C-alpha positions as CSV (number, residue, x, y, z in Angstrom):
1,M,-25.2,7.3,-42.9
2,T,-21.6,8.5,-42.8
3,T,-19.1,7.5,-45.3
4,Q,-17.2,5.4,-42.8
5,A,-20.4,3.6,-41.8
6,S,-21.3,3.0,-45.4
7,D,-17.8,1.6,-46.1
8,V,-18.0,-0.9,-43.2
9,F,-21.4,-2.1,-44.3
10,Q,-20.1,-2.6,-47.8
11,Q,-17.1,-4.5,-46.5
12,L,-19.2,-6.7,-44.3
13,E,-21.6,-7.4,-47.2
14,A,-18.6,-8.5,-49.4
15,Q,-17.4,-10.9,-46.7
16,T,-20.7,-12.6,-45.9
17,S,-19.5,-16.0,-47.2
18,D,-16.5,-15.9,-44.8
19,P,-17.9,-15.1,-41.3
20,A,-14.4,-15.2,-39.7
21,T,-13.1,-12.6,-42.0
22,M,-16.2,-10.5,-41.7
23,L,-15.9,-10.5,-37.9
24,E,-12.2,-9.6,-38.1
25,S,-13.2,-6.6,-40.3
26,L,-15.9,-5.6,-37.7
27,V,-13.3,-5.8,-34.9
28,A,-10.8,-3.7,-37.0
29,H,-13.5,-1.1,-37.7
30,Y,-14.3,-0.5,-34.1
31,R,-10.6,-0.4,-33.2
32,R,-10.1,2.3,-35.8
33,E,-13.1,4.2,-34.6
34,R,-12.1,3.7,-31.0
35,K,-15.5,2.6,-29.9
36,P,-14.7,0.3,-26.9
37,L,-18.2,-0.9,-26.1
38,E,-18.9,-2.0,-29.6
39,L,-15.4,-3.4,-29.9
40,F,-16.0,-5.6,-26.8
41,E,-19.2,-7.0,-28.3
42,A,-17.4,-7.6,-31.6
43,L,-14.6,-9.4,-29.9
44,K,-17.1,-11.5,-27.9
45,M,-18.8,-12.5,-31.2
46,Q,-15.4,-13.4,-32.6
47,V,-14.6,-15.6,-29.7
48,R,-17.9,-17.4,-29.8
49,H,-17.6,-18.0,-33.5
50,R,-14.1,-19.4,-33.1
51,L,-15.4,-21.9,-30.5
52,G,-18.3,-23.0,-32.7
53,L,-21.0,-21.2,-30.7
54,P,-23.7,-18.9,-32.0
55,V,-22.3,-15.4,-32.2
56,V,-25.1,-14.2,-30.1
57,Q,-26.0,-16.1,-27.0
58,G,-29.6,-17.2,-26.9
59,E,-31.9,-17.7,-23.9
60,S,-32.1,-21.4,-24.5
61,E,-28.4,-22.0,-24.9
62,T,-27.4,-25.2,-23.2
63,A,-24.3,-25.9,-21.0
64,T,-21.1,-26.1,-23.0
65,P,-18.1,-28.5,-22.3
66,E,-15.6,-27.4,-19.6
67,E,-12.8,-26.8,-22.1
68,V,-15.1,-24.5,-24.2
69,D,-16.0,-22.6,-21.1
70,R,-12.4,-22.2,-20.3
71,Q,-11.5,-20.9,-23.8
72,M,-14.5,-18.6,-23.7
73,E,-13.3,-17.1,-20.4
74,L,-9.8,-16.6,-21.7
75,G,-11.1,-14.9,-24.8
76,L,-13.3,-12.6,-22.8
77,V,-10.5,-11.7,-20.5
78,A,-8.3,-10.8,-23.5
79,A,-11.2,-8.7,-24.8
80,C,-11.6,-6.9,-21.4
81,E,-7.9,-6.0,-21.5
82,E,-8.0,-4.6,-25.0
83,V,-11.2,-2.6,-24.3
84,G,-10.1,-1.5,-20.9
85,T,-6.8,-0.3,-22.2
86,M,-8.5,1.7,-25.0
87,M,-10.9,3.3,-22.4
88,L,-8.0,4.2,-20.1
89,Q,-6.0,5.7,-22.9
90,D,-8.9,7.8,-23.9
91,G,-9.4,9.1,-20.4
92,N,-12.4,7.0,-19.3
93,V,-10.8,5.9,-16.1
94,R,-13.6,4.4,-14.1
95,E,-15.2,2.6,-17.1
96,G,-11.8,1.4,-18.3
97,W,-10.9,0.0,-14.9
98,M,-14.2,-1.9,-14.8
99,Y,-13.1,-3.8,-17.9
100,M,-9.5,-4.1,-16.8
101,R,-10.2,-5.4,-13.3
102,P,-11.0,-9.0,-14.4
103,T,-7.6,-9.2,-16.1
104,G,-5.7,-8.5,-12.9
105,N,-3.2,-6.4,-15.0
106,T,-2.8,-3.5,-12.6
107,A,0.6,-2.7,-14.1
108,K,-1.0,-2.0,-17.5
109,A,-3.7,0.0,-15.9
110,A,-1.2,2.1,-13.9
111,E,0.9,2.6,-17.1
112,C,-2.1,4.0,-19.0
113,I,-3.3,6.2,-16.2
114,A,0.2,7.6,-15.7
115,K,0.0,9.1,-19.2
116,L,-3.1,11.1,-18.4
117,E,-3.0,14.7,-17.2
118,V,-4.7,15.0,-13.8
119,T,-7.4,17.7,-14.0
120,D,-10.3,18.9,-11.8
121,E,-12.6,16.8,-13.9
122,N,-10.8,13.4,-13.7
123,A,-8.9,13.7,-10.4
124,D,-11.5,11.9,-8.3
125,D,-11.8,9.0,-10.8
126,I,-8.0,8.6,-11.0
127,V,-7.6,8.6,-7.2
128,E,-10.4,6.1,-6.8
129,V,-8.8,3.7,-9.2
130,L,-5.2,4.2,-8.3
131,L,-5.6,4.4,-4.5
132,H,-8.8,2.8,-3.4
133,E,-8.7,0.0,-6.1
134,G,-5.0,-0.5,-5.3
135,V,-3.7,0.0,-8.9
136,D,-0.9,2.4,-7.9
137,V,-1.3,3.5,-4.3
138,P,1.8,5.7,-4.1
139,R,0.7,7.8,-7.1
140,G,-2.9,8.0,-5.9
141,F,-1.7,9.2,-2.5
142,Q,0.7,11.7,-4.1
143,I,-2.2,13.2,-6.1
144,I,-4.3,13.6,-2.9
145,L,-1.3,15.3,-1.2
146,D,-0.6,17.6,-4.2
147,R,-4.2,18.6,-4.9
148,Q,-5.9,18.3,-1.5
149,G,-3.1,19.0,1.0
150,T,-1.6,17.4,4.0
151,C,-4.8,17.3,6.1
152,N,-6.8,15.3,3.6
153,S,-3.9,13.0,2.8
154,I,-3.6,12.2,6.5
155,T,-7.3,11.5,6.7
156,T,-7.0,9.2,3.7
157,F,-4.1,7.3,5.3
158,D,-6.1,6.8,8.6
159,Q,-9.3,5.8,6.8
160,A,-8.1,3.7,3.9
161,I,-4.3,3.1,3.6
162,I,-3.9,1.9,7.2
163,A,-5.7,-1.3,6.3
164,M,-3.8,-1.9,3.1
165,P,-0.8,-4.3,2.7
166,K,2.5,-3.2,4.2
167,P,4.2,-2.1,0.9
168,A,1.3,0.3,0.2
169,R,1.5,1.7,3.8
170,Q,5.3,2.1,3.5
171,A,5.0,3.9,0.1
172,A,2.3,6.3,1.3
173,A,4.1,6.9,4.7
174,G,7.3,7.7,2.9
175,I,5.6,10.2,0.6
176,L,4.0,12.0,3.5
177,L,7.2,12.0,5.6
178,D,9.3,13.5,2.8
179,H,6.6,16.2,2.2
180,V,6.2,17.1,5.9
181,Y,10.0,17.0,6.6
182,N,10.7,19.3,3.6
183,E,7.9,21.7,4.5
184,L,9.1,21.9,8.1
185,C,12.8,22.4,7.1
186,D,11.8,25.3,4.7
187,A,9.7,26.9,7.5
188,V,12.5,26.6,10.1
189,R,15.1,27.8,7.6
190,T,13.0,30.9,6.8
191,D,12.4,31.6,10.5
192,I,16.1,31.5,11.2
193,A,16.9,33.8,8.3
194,N,14.4,36.3,9.5
195,R,15.9,36.4,13.0
196,S,19.7,35.8,12.7
197,A,22.4,34.6,10.3
198,P,20.9,32.1,7.9
199,A,21.4,28.4,8.5
200,G,23.8,26.5,6.3
201,P,22.3,25.4,2.9
202,D,23.0,21.8,3.6
203,D,21.9,21.8,7.3
204,D,19.4,19.1,8.2
205,L,16.5,19.8,10.6
206,V,18.4,18.8,13.8
207,T,21.4,20.9,12.9
208,M,19.2,23.9,12.4
209,L,17.6,23.4,15.8
210,E,20.9,23.3,17.7
211,G,21.4,26.4,19.8
212,R,18.3,28.1,18.5
213,D,15.8,27.8,21.4
214,F,14.3,31.1,20.2
215,L,12.5,29.1,17.5
216,F,10.1,27.8,20.1
217,E,9.7,30.9,22.3
218,G,6.1,31.7,23.3
219,G,4.8,28.3,22.1
220,A,5.9,28.9,18.5
221,Y,5.6,26.2,15.9
222,H,6.3,26.0,12.2
223,L,3.6,23.7,10.8
224,D,0.3,22.1,11.9
225,T,1.3,20.1,15.0
226,S,-1.4,17.5,14.3
227,H,0.2,16.9,10.9
228,L,3.6,16.4,12.6
229,A,2.2,13.9,15.1
230,S,0.4,11.9,12.5
231,T,3.4,11.8,10.2
232,V,5.7,10.5,13.0
233,R,3.1,7.8,13.9
234,F,2.7,6.6,10.3
235,A,6.5,6.5,9.8
236,R,6.9,3.5,12.1
237,V,6.2,1.3,9.2
238,L,9.2,2.5,7.2
239,N,12.5,0.6,6.7
240,D,14.6,3.0,4.6
241,P,17.5,4.3,6.8
242,A,17.3,7.8,5.3
243,Q,13.6,8.0,6.0
244,I,14.0,6.6,9.5
245,R,16.6,9.4,10.1
246,K,14.1,12.0,8.9
247,A,11.4,10.6,11.2
248,W,13.8,10.7,14.1
249,E,14.6,14.3,13.3
250,L,10.9,15.1,13.4
251,T,10.7,13.7,16.9
252,Q,13.6,16.0,18.0
253,Y,11.6,18.9,16.7
254,G,8.4,17.7,18.4
255,R,10.1,17.3,21.7
256,R,10.9,21.0,21.8
257,L,7.4,22.1,21.2
258,S,5.3,23.5,24.1
259,H,3.8,20.7,26.2
260,Q,0.3,21.9,25.1
261,L,1.3,21.0,21.5
262,Q,2.6,17.5,22.3
263,Y,-0.4,15.4,22.0
264,P,-0.4,12.0,23.9
265,G,-0.5,8.8,21.9
266,D,-1.4,5.2,22.8
267,E,0.8,2.7,24.5
268,P,3.7,2.2,24.0
269,F,3.8,5.7,22.6
270,V,1.9,7.7,25.3
271,D,4.8,10.2,25.4
272,L,4.5,10.6,21.7
273,Y,7.8,12.2,20.7
274,P,10.2,10.8,23.3
275,A,8.8,7.3,22.7
276,H,9.1,7.6,19.0
277,A,12.5,9.0,19.3
278,T,13.5,5.9,21.2
279,F,11.8,3.7,18.6
280,F,13.6,5.2,15.6
281,G,16.8,5.4,17.6
282,I,16.8,1.6,18.0
283,L,16.3,1.2,14.2
284,M,19.3,3.6,13.8
285,G,21.4,1.5,16.1
286,E,21.6,3.9,19.0
287,R,21.6,2.6,22.6
288,V,19.8,-0.5,21.3
289,D,19.8,-2.7,24.4
290,S,18.8,0.0,26.9
291,S,16.1,1.3,24.6
292,L,14.7,-2.1,23.9
293,A,14.4,-2.7,27.6
294,V,11.9,0.3,27.7
295,F,9.7,-1.4,25.1
296,Q,10.1,-4.8,26.8
297,R,8.9,-3.4,30.1
298,K,5.8,-1.9,28.4
299,A,5.1,-5.1,26.6
300,R,5.2,-7.1,29.9
301,A,3.3,-4.6,31.9
302,I,0.4,-4.0,29.5
303,N,-3.2,-4.8,30.4
304,V,-4.2,-6.4,27.1
305,A,-7.9,-6.2,28.0
306,E,-7.7,-2.4,28.4
307,Q,-4.9,-1.4,26.0
308,G,-4.7,-4.2,23.4
309,T,-1.6,-6.0,22.2
310,E,0.1,-3.0,20.4
311,P,3.0,-2.8,22.9
312,I,3.7,-6.5,22.5
313,E,3.5,-6.2,18.7
314,V,5.9,-3.2,18.7
315,Y,8.5,-5.0,20.8
316,V,8.4,-8.1,18.7
317,D,8.6,-6.1,15.5
318,L,11.6,-4.1,16.8
319,L,13.5,-7.3,17.7
320,D,12.8,-8.7,14.3
321,R,13.8,-5.5,12.4
322,I,17.1,-5.2,14.2
323,G,18.1,-8.7,13.2
324,R,17.0,-10.7,16.2
325,P,14.2,-12.9,14.8
326,G,14.9,-15.7,17.3
327,E,14.4,-13.4,20.3
328,A,11.3,-11.9,18.5
329,L,9.9,-15.4,18.1
330,Q,10.3,-16.3,21.8
331,A,9.0,-12.9,22.9
332,A,5.8,-13.4,20.8
333,I,5.2,-16.9,22.3
334,D,5.9,-15.7,25.9
335,L,4.0,-12.4,25.8
336,V,0.9,-12.9,23.6
337,P,-2.0,-13.7,25.9
338,E,-3.3,-17.2,26.2
339,E,-6.7,-16.2,25.0
340,V,-5.4,-15.1,21.6
341,P,-6.3,-17.9,19.2
342,S,-3.2,-19.7,17.8
343,A,-4.5,-19.3,14.3
344,R,-3.9,-15.5,14.6
345,L,-0.4,-15.9,16.0
346,V,1.0,-18.9,14.0
347,P,1.5,-17.0,10.7
348,L,3.7,-14.4,12.5
349,L,5.6,-17.2,14.3
350,L,6.3,-19.0,11.1
351,D,7.7,-15.9,9.5
352,L,10.0,-15.4,12.4
353,A,11.0,-19.0,12.6
354,Q,12.0,-19.0,8.9
355,R,14.3,-16.0,9.5
356,A,15.7,-17.4,12.7
357,D,15.8,-21.0,11.3
358,Q,14.3,-22.0,14.7
359,F,11.1,-24.1,14.3
360,E,11.1,-26.0,17.6
361,P,9.5,-23.1,19.6
362,V,6.7,-23.0,17.0
363,L,6.2,-26.8,17.1
364,E,6.1,-26.7,20.9
365,Y,3.6,-23.8,20.9
366,C,1.3,-25.7,18.5
367,R,1.4,-28.8,20.6
368,K,0.5,-26.8,23.7
369,K,-2.4,-25.1,21.9
370,E,-3.5,-28.4,20.2
371,D,-3.1,-26.7,16.8
372,A,-2.5,-29.6,14.4
373,L,-2.8,-27.3,11.4
374,G,-0.1,-25.0,12.6
375,Y,2.1,-27.9,13.7
376,A,1.8,-29.4,10.2
377,A,2.6,-26.1,8.5
378,A,5.6,-25.6,10.7
379,K,6.9,-29.1,10.0
380,T,6.4,-28.7,6.2
381,I,8.1,-25.3,6.0
382,A,11.0,-26.5,8.2
383,A,11.5,-29.5,6.0
384,S,11.4,-27.3,2.9
385,Q,13.9,-24.8,4.3
386,Q,16.2,-27.6,5.4
387,S,16.0,-29.2,1.9
388,E,16.8,-25.8,0.2
389,A,19.8,-25.3,2.6
């Protein structure tokens, strides 16, 4: 028996007449020794004793009052947070998150993991918790990009991040965009320097391309063109003006590539780079009405059964993002097919109605669809918004 073990047993022996103090000593011992599994059991014993329960749950233990159950749950959640934090601090990422998950304290988990050095041994575990468990999606995605490269990061986006909430998609898309844009600028700048007078140190991508058709002679390109296409596609979710400008610049590069390297997309982006250039141009305030008409025509002409509702969604989203939520609201009502259940559309309509302060179109839509739930929701939100105003 070690000296430390002997000391704790002596201390526990001396406190036998005061179980609460004895259990506190036991908890303190495992905290000092940084033994998280034992610490959790000690904390659980402490909670049970405080609630007047046997420190070890027996097989025949009867149901306890609701308030006792509530206090027990609170105590166990606190124990999970302490133990999970200790494990994360000590580099046990997966196990630590298992304990931390019930607390919902993703910020604390992210803070602990941020202090760990990413190594070959722990990288997979860190990515699993940060990205796939949603603790810190941007940092998890950045680790994949840094350690596994652009190709794997794009695969991860398509397979996992695409289904995540919008803020996570925006963060990851922004990281990828900045990376690909910088990589392309560096490659183009180097190519120019090798052929002619160097480009200006502050020239952006579009400026470097001006008057330099030789950059694309013979089907030349400066990075994996599938990476370029995916980055442009993912960038549609972004709102930051500087990033939208970068995405637009990527489309200007893509438009100059050999036609064999310009992969087709899906409607309304079949002509991948020209269509995306128009899309980002609208968000930049360029030729807004004439460009919107292009997406409006596609939204109206689409065969939903064959091509889905993406063109309609893109058109409605564009109207909303350029500050026309009322038009977006009416477009959604007019263009979404009758067979789409109102329950799928009403949440979007309510969001648009709140921004436009126009609830009557939603109420009329719900009456037409015999959707009493949606009607009541619209009425309630309208009354609340009017009251706040």
